[in-house]
TIKERO-472275 format. One line per 2 residues: number of its first residue (from 0); their letters; for each residue x, y, z of N, C-alpha, C. Coordinates in steps of 0.05 Angstrom, whole numbers, padded with zeros to 5 digits, always signed. Example, Ala and Ser with C-alpha at 12.3 -4.5 7.8 and 13.67 -1.06 7.14 Angstrom:
BEGIN
0 = as = +00264 -00114 +00156 +00246 -00090 +00156 +00264 -00066 +00156 ~ +00257 -00045 +00142 +00273 -00021 +00143 +00258 +00001 +00157
//
This chain:
BEGIN
0 = xx = -00300 +00184 -00435 -00292 +00170 -00410 -00261 +00170 -00409 ~ -00251 +00174 -00385 -00222 +00174 -00381 -00212 +00146 -00373
2 = xx = -00188 +00145 -00365 -00176 +00120 -00356 -00184 +00114 -00327 ~ -00190 +00089 -00322 -00197 +00080 -00296 -00181 +00055 -00290
4 = xx = -00176 +00050 -00264 -00164 +00025 -00255 -00182 +00013 -00235 ~ -00189 -00012 -00239 -00207 -00027 -00221 -00192 -00049 -00207
6 = xx = -00195 -00051 -00181 -00181 -00072 -00166 -00200 -00083 -00145 ~ -00191 -00104 -00132 -00205 -00115 -00108 -00189 -00106 -00084
8 = xx = -00203 -00095 -00064 -00190 -00086 -00040 -00208 -00093 -00016 ~ -00198 -00110 +00001 -00213 -00120 +00024 -00239 -00133 +00015
10 = xx = -00237 -00150 -00005 -00259 -00165 -00016 -00281 -00147 -00028 ~ -00274 -00124 -00037 -00294 -00106 -00050 -00281 -00094 -00075
12 = xx = -00298 -00091 -00096 -00287 -00077 -00120 -00284 -00047 -00115 ~ -00261 -00037 -00124 -00255 -00008 -00120 -00245 +00002 -00147
14 = xx = -00255 +00026 -00155 -00246 +00038 -00180 -00235 +00066 -00175 ~ -00212 +00071 -00187 -00199 +00097 -00185 -00199 +00109 -00213
16 = xx = -00206 +00135 -00215 -00203 +00150 -00240 -00174 +00160 -00241 ~ -00161 +00157 -00264 -00133 +00164 -00268 -00131 +00188 -00286
18 = xx = -00115 +00208 -00276 -00109 +00232 -00292 -00079 +00237 -00291 ~ -00069 +00249 -00312 -00041 +00258 -00311 -00041 +00287 -00302
20 = xx = -00029 +00292 -00279 -00030 +00318 -00267 -00006 +00335 -00277 ~ +00017 +00323 -00277 +00041 +00336 -00287 +00056 +00315 -00303
22 = xx = +00078 +00323 -00316 +00094 +00304 -00331 +00103 +00281 -00313 ~ +00095 +00257 -00321 +00103 +00233 -00307 +00091 +00230 -00279
24 = xx = +00070 +00245 -00272 +00057 +00243 -00246 +00028 +00237 -00251 ~ +00018 +00215 -00240 -00010 +00207 -00244 -00025 +00208 -00218
26 = xx = -00049 +00220 -00219 -00066 +00221 -00195 -00089 +00201 -00198 ~ -00093 +00186 -00178 -00115 +00167 -00177 -00135 +00178 -00157
28 = xx = -00160 +00182 -00165 -00181 +00192 -00147 -00202 +00171 -00146 ~ -00211 +00165 -00122 -00231 +00144 -00117 -00257 +00152 -00132
30 = xx = -00267 +00134 -00148 -00292 +00138 -00161 -00314 +00140 -00140 ~ -00331 +00160 -00142 -00351 +00166 -00121 -00370 +00143 -00113
32 = xx = -00372 +00123 -00130 -00391 +00101 -00125 -00379 +00078 -00109 ~ -00354 +00081 -00101 -00340 +00059 -00088 -00338 +00062 -00058
34 = xx = -00346 +00041 -00044 -00344 +00040 -00015 -00339 +00011 -00007 ~ -00322 +00007 +00013 -00319 -00021 +00022 -00344 -00029 +00036
36 = xx = -00352 -00054 +00031 -00377 -00064 +00042 -00377 -00065 +00073 ~ -00353 -00070 +00084 -00351 -00073 +00113 -00346 -00046 +00127
38 = xx = -00347 -00024 +00112 -00343 +00002 +00124 -00315 +00011 +00127 ~ -00295 -00005 +00117 -00267 +00003 +00119 -00262 +00028 +00103
40 = xx = -00244 +00045 +00112 -00237 +00069 +00098 -00220 +00062 +00073 ~ -00225 +00076 +00051 -00209 +00073 +00027 -00197 +00100 +00020
42 = xx = -00171 +00102 +00016 -00158 +00127 +00010 -00171 +00139 -00016 ~ -00178 +00164 -00015 -00191 +00177 -00038 -00172 +00186 -00059
44 = xx = -00147 +00192 -00052 -00127 +00202 -00071 -00101 +00187 -00068 ~ -00090 +00179 -00091 -00064 +00166 -00092 -00048 +00179 -00114
46 = xx = -00022 +00184 -00109 -00005 +00195 -00129 +00016 +00174 -00137 ~ +00019 +00170 -00163 +00040 +00152 -00173 +00059 +00167 -00191
48 = xx = +00084 +00166 -00184 +00104 +00179 -00201 +00114 +00157 -00220 ~ +00121 +00165 -00244 +00129 +00146 -00265 +00152 +00128 -00256
50 = xx = +00169 +00138 -00239 +00192 +00122 -00230 +00183 +00100 -00211 ~ +00157 +00097 -00206 +00147 +00075 -00189 +00142 +00083 -00160
52 = xx = +00144 +00108 -00153 +00138 +00117 -00126 +00108 +00120 -00123 ~ +00096 +00107 -00103 +00068 +00110 -00097 +00065 +00125 -00071
54 = xx = +00048 +00146 -00071 +00045 +00162 -00047 +00016 +00164 -00040 ~ +00010 +00157 -00015 -00017 +00159 -00004 -00014 +00178 +00020
56 = xx = -00030 +00199 +00021 -00027 +00219 +00042 -00034 +00209 +00070 ~ -00050 +00189 +00072 -00058 +00179 +00098 -00035 +00164 +00112
58 = xx = -00035 +00164 +00138 -00013 +00152 +00153 -00017 +00122 +00157 ~ -00040 +00111 +00152 -00045 +00082 +00156 -00029 +00065 +00136
60 = xx = -00027 +00040 +00142 -00013 +00021 +00125 -00032 +00010 +00104 ~ -00025 +00014 +00079 -00041 +00005 +00057 -00026 -00014 +00039
62 = xx = -00011 -00032 +00050 +00004 -00052 +00034 -00014 -00068 +00016 ~ -00037 -00076 +00025 -00055 -00092 +00009 -00066 -00076 -00015
64 = xx = -00072 -00051 -00010 -00082 -00033 -00032 -00060 -00029 -00052 ~ -00036 -00022 -00043 -00013 -00018 -00061 -00006 -00043 -00077
66 = xx = -00008 -00066 -00064 -00003 -00091 -00078 -00023 -00096 -00100 ~ -00049 -00091 -00094 -00070 -00095 -00114 -00066 -00076 -00137
68 = xx = -00060 -00051 -00132 -00055 -00031 -00153 -00031 -00039 -00170 ~ -00010 -00047 -00157 +00015 -00055 -00171 +00010 -00079 -00189
70 = xx = -00004 -00099 -00179 -00010 -00123 -00195 -00027 -00116 -00219 ~ -00047 -00098 -00216 -00064 -00091 -00238 -00048 -00075 -00259
72 = xx = -00030 -00057 -00250 -00014 -00042 -00269 +00005 -00060 -00284 ~ +00017 -00079 -00270 +00036 -00098 -00283 +00022 -00115 -00304
74 = xx = -00003 -00123 -00299 -00018 -00140 -00317 -00032 -00125 -00339 ~ -00031 -00098 -00338 -00046 -00082 -00358 -00036 -00087 -00386
76 = xx = -00055 -00092 -00404 -00049 -00097 -00432 -00065 -00077 -00449 ~ -00053 -00056 -00459 -00068 -00036 -00474 -00080 -00047 -00500
78 = xx = -00070 -00069 -00510 -00081 -00081 -00534 -00107 -00097 -00528 ~ -00111 -00105 -00503 -00134 -00122 -00497 -00161 -00109 -00503
80 = xx = -00163 -00083 -00500 -00189 -00070 -00505 -00194 -00062 -00534 ~ -00173 -00066 -00551 -00176 -00058 -00580 -00188 -00082 -00595
82 = x = -00205 -00075 -00614 -00216 -00097 -00631 -00218 -00087 -00660
//
């Protein structure tokens, strides 16, 4: 299993699979089992550059999605899953 990031977006759980595409560039791809309950569109691909630039190819405003992703990344504790 690879790295995943799970967030809440528009009152629904959303999971992205994370891969490193190039040096310091991470691709997030929507896990196929995720859909907003109210039918809202969820971007399928997000690119995060290590310098903190987040890029979503769609033209719509995704401030709520970016905020949720950013909060989850900031709170990430790699030691939490180790036992």
